[in-house]
KOLDO-306757 format. One record per residue (C-alpha): residue number from 1; residue in three letters; x, y, z. Coordinates in Angstrom, 2 decimals, padded with zeros to 5 digits, always signed. Example, Ala and Ser with C-alpha at 12.3 -4.5 7.8 and 13.67 -1.06 7.14 Angstrom:
<atom seq="1" type="ALA" xx="+012.30" yy="-004.50" zz="+007.80"/>
<atom seq="2" type="SER" xx="+013.67" yy="-001.06" zz="+007.14"/>
This chain:
<atom seq="1" type="UNK" xx="+067.62" yy="+010.42" zz="-007.79"/>
<atom seq="2" type="UNK" xx="+069.10" yy="+012.95" zz="-010.23"/>
<atom seq="3" type="UNK" xx="+066.81" yy="+014.78" zz="-012.68"/>
<atom seq="4" type="UNK" xx="+069.24" yy="+014.26" zz="-015.60"/>
<atom seq="5" type="UNK" xx="+069.73" yy="+010.73" zz="-016.99"/>
<atom seq="6" type="UNK" xx="+072.16" yy="+011.51" zz="-019.87"/>
<atom seq="7" type="UNK" xx="+070.38" yy="+008.76" zz="-021.96"/>
<atom seq="8" type="UNK" xx="+069.20" yy="+011.61" zz="-024.45"/>
<atom seq="9" type="UNK" xx="+072.79" yy="+012.98" zz="-025.10"/>
<atom seq="10" type="UNK" xx="+073.10" yy="+011.16" zz="-028.30"/>
<atom seq="11" type="UNK" xx="+069.80" yy="+012.71" zz="-029.80"/>
<atom seq="12" type="UNK" xx="+067.86" yy="+009.73" zz="-029.06"/>
<atom seq="13" type="UNK" xx="+064.74" yy="+009.35" zz="-026.57"/>
<atom seq="14" type="UNK" xx="+062.72" yy="+006.46" zz="-025.22"/>
<atom seq="15" type="UNK" xx="+059.12" yy="+005.66" zz="-025.89"/>
<atom seq="16" type="UNK" xx="+056.87" yy="+004.37" zz="-023.31"/>
<atom seq="17" type="UNK" xx="+057.13" yy="+000.93" zz="-025.13"/>
<atom seq="18" type="UNK" xx="+060.85" yy="+000.90" zz="-024.52"/>
<atom seq="19" type="UNK" xx="+061.72" yy="+001.64" zz="-028.10"/>
<atom seq="20" type="UNK" xx="+064.31" yy="+004.46" zz="-028.75"/>
<atom seq="21" type="UNK" xx="+063.85" yy="+006.85" zz="-031.53"/>
<atom seq="22" type="UNK" xx="+065.45" yy="+010.21" zz="-032.78"/>
<atom seq="23" type="UNK" xx="+064.29" yy="+013.30" zz="-030.96"/>
<atom seq="24" type="UNK" xx="+063.20" yy="+014.55" zz="-034.40"/>
<atom seq="25" type="UNK" xx="+060.91" yy="+011.73" zz="-034.93"/>
<atom seq="26" type="UNK" xx="+057.40" yy="+012.65" zz="-035.90"/>
<atom seq="27" type="UNK" xx="+056.01" yy="+010.96" zz="-032.77"/>
<atom seq="28" type="UNK" xx="+058.14" yy="+013.07" zz="-030.60"/>
<atom seq="29" type="UNK" xx="+057.50" yy="+016.11" zz="-032.54"/>
<atom seq="30" type="UNK" xx="+053.72" yy="+015.38" zz="-031.90"/>
<atom seq="31" type="UNK" xx="+053.91" yy="+014.79" zz="-028.26"/>
<atom seq="32" type="UNK" xx="+056.24" yy="+017.49" zz="-027.67"/>
<atom seq="33" type="UNK" xx="+053.79" yy="+019.96" zz="-029.44"/>
<atom seq="34" type="UNK" xx="+051.05" yy="+018.65" zz="-027.17"/>
<atom seq="35" type="UNK" xx="+053.23" yy="+019.29" zz="-024.24"/>
<atom seq="36" type="UNK" xx="+053.72" yy="+022.94" zz="-025.52"/>
<atom seq="37" type="UNK" xx="+050.07" yy="+023.17" zz="-025.78"/>
<atom seq="38" type="UNK" xx="+049.71" yy="+022.08" zz="-022.11"/>
<atom seq="39" type="UNK" xx="+052.10" yy="+024.68" zz="-020.73"/>
<atom seq="40" type="UNK" xx="+050.50" yy="+027.51" zz="-022.73"/>
<atom seq="41" type="UNK" xx="+047.10" yy="+026.32" zz="-021.03"/>
<atom seq="42" type="UNK" xx="+049.02" yy="+027.05" zz="-017.64"/>
<atom seq="43" type="UNK" xx="+049.38" yy="+030.48" zz="-018.83"/>
<atom seq="44" type="UNK" xx="+045.59" yy="+030.44" zz="-019.63"/>
<atom seq="45" type="UNK" xx="+044.85" yy="+029.40" zz="-016.06"/>
<atom seq="46" type="UNK" xx="+047.02" yy="+032.19" zz="-014.60"/>
<atom seq="47" type="UNK" xx="+044.81" yy="+034.84" zz="-016.46"/>
<atom seq="48" type="UNK" xx="+041.55" yy="+033.36" zz="-015.20"/>
<atom seq="49" type="UNK" xx="+039.71" yy="+035.41" zz="-012.53"/>
<atom seq="50" type="UNK" xx="+037.88" yy="+032.79" zz="-010.76"/>
<atom seq="51" type="UNK" xx="+035.67" yy="+035.19" zz="-008.97"/>
<atom seq="52" type="UNK" xx="+033.93" yy="+035.66" zz="-012.34"/>
<atom seq="53" type="UNK" xx="+031.55" yy="+032.71" zz="-012.90"/>
<atom seq="54" type="UNK" xx="+032.47" yy="+032.11" zz="-016.66"/>
<atom seq="55" type="UNK" xx="+036.25" yy="+032.27" zz="-015.74"/>
<atom seq="56" type="UNK" xx="+035.66" yy="+029.73" zz="-012.78"/>
<atom seq="57" type="UNK" xx="+034.01" yy="+027.45" zz="-015.45"/>
<atom seq="58" type="UNK" xx="+036.74" yy="+028.06" zz="-017.89"/>
<atom seq="59" type="UNK" xx="+039.33" yy="+027.18" zz="-015.21"/>
<atom seq="60" type="UNK" xx="+037.56" yy="+023.90" zz="-014.50"/>
<atom seq="61" type="UNK" xx="+037.47" yy="+023.16" zz="-018.15"/>
<atom seq="62" type="UNK" xx="+041.01" yy="+023.94" zz="-018.90"/>
<atom seq="63" type="UNK" xx="+042.14" yy="+021.99" zz="-015.81"/>
<atom seq="64" type="UNK" xx="+040.42" yy="+018.84" zz="-016.96"/>
<atom seq="65" type="UNK" xx="+041.66" yy="+019.38" zz="-020.61"/>
<atom seq="66" type="UNK" xx="+045.27" yy="+019.42" zz="-019.08"/>
<atom seq="67" type="UNK" xx="+044.82" yy="+015.89" zz="-017.84"/>
<atom seq="68" type="UNK" xx="+043.51" yy="+014.76" zz="-021.25"/>
<atom seq="69" type="UNK" xx="+046.38" yy="+016.30" zz="-022.83"/>
<atom seq="70" type="UNK" xx="+048.83" yy="+014.23" zz="-020.60"/>
<atom seq="71" type="UNK" xx="+046.78" yy="+011.08" zz="-021.82"/>
<atom seq="72" type="UNK" xx="+047.38" yy="+012.21" zz="-025.34"/>
<atom seq="73" type="UNK" xx="+050.97" yy="+012.51" zz="-024.78"/>
<atom seq="74" type="UNK" xx="+051.12" yy="+008.97" zz="-023.30"/>
<atom seq="75" type="UNK" xx="+048.94" yy="+007.74" zz="-026.21"/>
<atom seq="76" type="UNK" xx="+051.40" yy="+009.29" zz="-028.78"/>
<atom seq="77" type="UNK" xx="+054.38" yy="+007.86" zz="-026.77"/>
<atom seq="78" type="UNK" xx="+053.10" yy="+004.34" zz="-026.96"/>
<atom seq="79" type="UNK" xx="+052.70" yy="+003.04" zz="-030.29"/>
<atom seq="80" type="UNK" xx="+049.59" yy="+000.72" zz="-031.23"/>
<atom seq="81" type="UNK" xx="+050.47" yy="-002.83" zz="-030.18"/>
<atom seq="82" type="UNK" xx="+053.03" yy="-002.08" zz="-027.37"/>
<atom seq="83" type="UNK" xx="+052.65" yy="-004.15" zz="-024.37"/>
<atom seq="84" type="UNK" xx="+052.33" yy="-001.09" zz="-022.19"/>
<atom seq="85" type="UNK" xx="+049.17" yy="+000.12" zz="-024.05"/>
<atom seq="86" type="UNK" xx="+047.00" yy="-001.34" zz="-021.25"/>
<atom seq="87" type="UNK" xx="+048.28" yy="+001.12" zz="-018.86"/>
<atom seq="88" type="UNK" xx="+047.34" yy="+004.21" zz="-020.93"/>
<atom seq="89" type="UNK" xx="+043.98" yy="+005.93" zz="-021.84"/>
<atom seq="90" type="UNK" xx="+043.58" yy="+006.29" zz="-025.54"/>
<atom seq="91" type="UNK" xx="+041.28" yy="+009.19" zz="-026.36"/>
<atom seq="92" type="UNK" xx="+037.90" yy="+007.69" zz="-027.16"/>
<atom seq="93" type="UNK" xx="+034.59" yy="+008.96" zz="-028.64"/>
<atom seq="94" type="UNK" xx="+033.47" yy="+009.83" zz="-025.03"/>
<atom seq="95" type="UNK" xx="+036.41" yy="+012.27" zz="-024.75"/>
<atom seq="96" type="UNK" xx="+035.32" yy="+013.69" zz="-028.09"/>
<atom seq="97" type="UNK" xx="+031.71" yy="+014.14" zz="-026.84"/>
<atom seq="98" type="UNK" xx="+032.88" yy="+015.78" zz="-023.70"/>
<atom seq="99" type="UNK" xx="+034.91" yy="+018.34" zz="-025.78"/>
<atom seq="100" type="UNK" xx="+031.81" yy="+019.02" zz="-028.07"/>
<atom seq="101" type="UNK" xx="+029.77" yy="+019.67" zz="-024.80"/>
<atom seq="102" type="UNK" xx="+032.15" yy="+022.12" zz="-023.75"/>
<atom seq="103" type="UNK" xx="+032.23" yy="+024.07" zz="-027.10"/>
<atom seq="104" type="UNK" xx="+028.34" yy="+024.09" zz="-027.01"/>
<atom seq="105" type="UNK" xx="+028.31" yy="+025.21" zz="-023.35"/>
<atom seq="106" type="UNK" xx="+031.06" yy="+028.03" zz="-024.02"/>
<atom seq="107" type="UNK" xx="+029.85" yy="+029.20" zz="-027.60"/>
<atom seq="108" type="UNK" xx="+026.19" yy="+029.25" zz="-026.39"/>
<atom seq="109" type="UNK" xx="+027.12" yy="+032.55" zz="-024.52"/>
<atom seq="110" type="UNK" xx="+028.84" yy="+034.17" zz="-027.57"/>
<atom seq="111" type="UNK" xx="+027.25" yy="+036.65" zz="-029.91"/>
<atom seq="112" type="UNK" xx="+026.60" yy="+035.31" zz="-033.52"/>
<atom seq="113" type="UNK" xx="+029.64" yy="+035.27" zz="-035.53"/>
<atom seq="114" type="UNK" xx="+029.23" yy="+037.51" zz="-038.70"/>
<atom seq="115" type="UNK" xx="+032.80" yy="+037.97" zz="-039.85"/>
<atom seq="116" type="UNK" xx="+036.36" yy="+036.67" zz="-039.25"/>
<atom seq="117" type="UNK" xx="+037.66" yy="+038.06" zz="-036.09"/>
<atom seq="118" type="UNK" xx="+041.30" yy="+039.07" zz="-034.93"/>
<atom seq="119" type="UNK" xx="+043.10" yy="+037.46" zz="-032.17"/>
<atom seq="120" type="UNK" xx="+042.73" yy="+040.32" zz="-029.85"/>
<atom seq="121" type="UNK" xx="+041.08" yy="+041.76" zz="-026.76"/>
<atom seq="122" type="UNK" xx="+041.67" yy="+040.95" zz="-023.31"/>
<atom seq="123" type="UNK" xx="+044.75" yy="+039.22" zz="-022.05"/>
<atom seq="124" type="UNK" xx="+042.88" yy="+035.97" zz="-021.31"/>
<atom seq="125" type="UNK" xx="+041.43" yy="+036.00" zz="-024.77"/>
<atom seq="126" type="UNK" xx="+044.89" yy="+036.47" zz="-026.30"/>
<atom seq="127" type="UNK" xx="+046.25" yy="+033.71" zz="-024.37"/>
<atom seq="128" type="UNK" xx="+043.43" yy="+031.41" zz="-025.70"/>
<atom seq="129" type="UNK" xx="+044.14" yy="+032.23" zz="-029.05"/>
<atom seq="130" type="UNK" xx="+047.95" yy="+031.36" zz="-028.67"/>
<atom seq="131" type="UNK" xx="+046.59" yy="+028.04" zz="-027.30"/>
<atom seq="132" type="UNK" xx="+044.38" yy="+027.79" zz="-030.41"/>
<atom seq="133" type="UNK" xx="+047.31" yy="+028.19" zz="-032.54"/>
<atom seq="134" type="UNK" xx="+049.60" yy="+025.85" zz="-030.88"/>
<atom seq="135" type="UNK" xx="+046.69" yy="+023.12" zz="-030.74"/>
<atom seq="136" type="UNK" xx="+046.37" yy="+023.35" zz="-034.69"/>
<atom seq="137" type="UNK" xx="+050.28" yy="+022.90" zz="-034.74"/>
<atom seq="138" type="UNK" xx="+049.77" yy="+019.98" zz="-032.73"/>
<atom seq="139" type="UNK" xx="+047.13" yy="+018.52" zz="-034.88"/>
<atom seq="140" type="UNK" xx="+049.32" yy="+019.03" zz="-037.87"/>
<atom seq="141" type="UNK" xx="+051.97" yy="+017.14" zz="-036.35"/>
<atom seq="142" type="UNK" xx="+049.71" yy="+014.26" zz="-035.46"/>
<atom seq="143" type="UNK" xx="+048.39" yy="+014.17" zz="-038.96"/>
<atom seq="144" type="UNK" xx="+052.14" yy="+014.19" zz="-040.08"/>
<atom seq="145" type="UNK" xx="+052.71" yy="+011.24" zz="-037.74"/>
<atom seq="146" type="UNK" xx="+049.76" yy="+009.25" zz="-039.38"/>
<atom seq="147" type="UNK" xx="+051.62" yy="+009.02" zz="-042.60"/>
<atom seq="148" type="UNK" xx="+054.00" yy="+006.67" zz="-040.99"/>
<atom seq="149" type="UNK" xx="+052.34" yy="+005.15" zz="-037.94"/>
<atom seq="150" type="UNK" xx="+048.52" yy="+004.67" zz="-037.07"/>
<atom seq="151" type="UNK" xx="+047.13" yy="+007.09" zz="-034.60"/>
<atom seq="152" type="UNK" xx="+043.41" yy="+006.62" zz="-033.32"/>
<atom seq="153" type="UNK" xx="+040.84" yy="+008.49" zz="-035.08"/>
<atom seq="154" type="UNK" xx="+039.33" yy="+009.77" zz="-032.02"/>
<atom seq="155" type="UNK" xx="+042.35" yy="+011.45" zz="-030.92"/>
<atom seq="156" type="UNK" xx="+042.48" yy="+013.51" zz="-034.28"/>
<atom seq="157" type="UNK" xx="+038.99" yy="+014.52" zz="-033.82"/>
<atom seq="158" type="UNK" xx="+039.63" yy="+015.57" zz="-030.27"/>
<atom seq="159" type="UNK" xx="+042.54" yy="+017.83" zz="-031.29"/>
<atom seq="160" type="UNK" xx="+040.26" yy="+019.27" zz="-033.92"/>
<atom seq="161" type="UNK" xx="+037.53" yy="+020.07" zz="-031.31"/>
<atom seq="162" type="UNK" xx="+040.02" yy="+021.59" zz="-028.99"/>
<atom seq="163" type="UNK" xx="+041.15" yy="+024.22" zz="-031.48"/>
<atom seq="164" type="UNK" xx="+037.39" yy="+025.12" zz="-031.86"/>
<atom seq="165" type="UNK" xx="+037.00" yy="+025.21" zz="-028.12"/>
<atom seq="166" type="UNK" xx="+039.77" yy="+027.54" zz="-027.67"/>
<atom seq="167" type="UNK" xx="+038.23" yy="+029.96" zz="-030.48"/>
<atom seq="168" type="UNK" xx="+034.89" yy="+029.85" zz="-028.64"/>
<atom seq="169" type="UNK" xx="+036.66" yy="+030.57" zz="-025.32"/>
<atom seq="170" type="UNK" xx="+038.64" yy="+033.38" zz="-026.49"/>
<atom seq="171" type="UNK" xx="+035.35" yy="+034.89" zz="-027.90"/>
<atom seq="172" type="UNK" xx="+033.55" yy="+034.44" zz="-024.69"/>
<atom seq="173" type="UNK" xx="+036.54" yy="+035.59" zz="-022.56"/>
<atom seq="174" type="UNK" xx="+036.28" yy="+038.99" zz="-024.41"/>
<atom seq="175" type="UNK" xx="+032.43" yy="+039.13" zz="-024.40"/>
<atom seq="176" type="UNK" xx="+032.46" yy="+038.44" zz="-020.55"/>
<atom seq="177" type="UNK" xx="+035.07" yy="+041.24" zz="-019.93"/>
<atom seq="178" type="UNK" xx="+033.21" yy="+043.74" zz="-022.23"/>
<atom seq="179" type="UNK" xx="+035.33" yy="+043.51" zz="-025.11"/>
<atom seq="180" type="UNK" xx="+033.68" yy="+043.24" zz="-028.57"/>
<atom seq="181" type="UNK" xx="+035.12" yy="+040.83" zz="-031.23"/>
<atom seq="182" type="UNK" xx="+037.68" yy="+042.70" zz="-033.29"/>
<atom seq="183" type="UNK" xx="+036.70" yy="+042.19" zz="-036.87"/>
<atom seq="184" type="UNK" xx="+039.17" yy="+041.46" zz="-039.70"/>
<atom seq="185" type="UNK" xx="+039.29" yy="+044.41" zz="-042.12"/>
<atom seq="186" type="UNK" xx="+040.50" yy="+043.30" zz="-045.39"/>
<atom seq="187" type="UNK" xx="+042.64" yy="+045.75" zz="-047.47"/>
<atom seq="188" type="UNK" xx="+040.52" yy="+047.33" zz="-050.18"/>
<atom seq="189" type="UNK" xx="+041.16" yy="+046.29" zz="-053.70"/>
<atom seq="190" type="UNK" xx="+042.90" yy="+048.82" zz="-055.75"/>
């Protein structure tokens, strides 16, 4: 079987429901940005030194999260009411609770946050900050989709939690590697 199908040459693509939509449809933008986030997480995993206990744990969390992001892609590719929806996992309250547990676990090892911090420090932390910003963009894309089609509330909450998790992970990665938070220094008023 060939990798290319030629079915998207006209600028259209298929949803899991079988419907065809333009490749610039908000649904495609949403799950495409989630896919981009998943790719960024691959870069995060490459920077984890699993001989370090925290980074081994971070690797396990991010690996699990990548599978949930595939679930989100399937969710977004399957409009509510499609007969194929029984074949997918829609993000639910248990997934949101799991993400909140990860945030509590990771952030529990961080020093108290006293100021805005810059996306800087170790390479791992910087990759996590990139993941945070791509996650925020994915969340905005999903919110745009909700203006024309329904999206599950747990999915929106999950994406919001993930960006918080990436922020906590970035700070913890720096802390574990001996990098202090880099505080924002506002320009003095003239």
